[in-house]
C-alpha positions, 0 to 999 in steps of 0.5 A, a space after each residue: 793414255 788419253 784414250 784410257 782416261 775417259 774409260 776410267 772416268 766412266 767406270 768411276 761414274 758408274 760406280 758412283 751411280 751404283 753406290 748411290 742406288 744401293 744407298 737409296 734402297 737401304 733407306 726405305 720407308 717400309 718393308 714387308 716382314 714375315 710373321 713367323 719369327 713373332 710366333 703369333 700362332 701362340 698368342 696368349 689371352 691374359 686376365 688381370 684384375 686390380 684396383 686403381 687408386 686416384 688420390 687427389 687430396 691428402 698428404 700424398 696425392 697421386 693426381 695433380 691438375 696441370 692445366 685448365 681452360 678458360 671455361 673450366 671454373 664455370 663448366 659444370 663438367 670441368 671441361 678443359 682440366 688436365 690431370 697428371 697421375 701416378 696412381 697405385 695399382 693394387 691387388 685389393 681395394 684397400 690402398 695398403 694391399 699389395 701394389 702390383 703397378 702404377 697408372 702413369 699418364 693423364 686424363 682430361 675432362 673432355 666432354 662439355 655435357 657430361 663428366 667425360 674423361 679422355 684417358 691416356 695411361 700406361 699401366 706399369 707393372 712392377 710385380 710378378 711375371 709382368 714386372 717391367 711390362 706396360 699396357 697402354 690405354 687410350 679412350 673415353 671414360 664417362 665416370 658415372 657409367 657403371 662400367 666403362 670400356 677402354 681399348 688396349 692400344 699397345 704395351 711393352 715387355 711381355 705385352 709387346 703387340 698387346 691388344 684387348 680391352 679393360 673394364 672399369 667399375 667404380 668401387 668407391 668415390 669420395 664426393 667430398 675429396 674426389 678420391 676414387 678407387 676403381 676396379 679393373 678387369 683387363 683382357 689382353 692378347 699378347 704373345 
């Protein structure tokens, strides 16, 4: 009996090492996946057109300042001001036109020499075949340039694995209130 006990301990030790190696292998950081199930060959290119309403004044504003830098009040470019938004996206330039989504996120005045914003937004769609889908935008917005271009860095729902760009053109800007309407043409590749 004394001779079989060491073999029993060796078997348990070997089993323990084997199970530990299996456990280590199941917690990998990365692995290669096949693109075949994702059907990347059948990607679509979609053009979206809508109007973005940034309302900073009135009874129902959609943009709210949440932070200021120590120099914001003396800066000619509002440097350091951070604004959180939940802006309506509409089919036409009138606020009363059909809402197709909302721009949710924030922009920060991030240029010491020009009025330039860092845009970090999700376009959350609430209408049609894109209802519940989102596009994520991250980029620089020099608001007085005629046309600004932002990269699409991702999306969800119908826009999962999205990439593309958005072109923004100021439709109207009220210099007294700061309210703005911006026309967007968005070109997005997705599957």
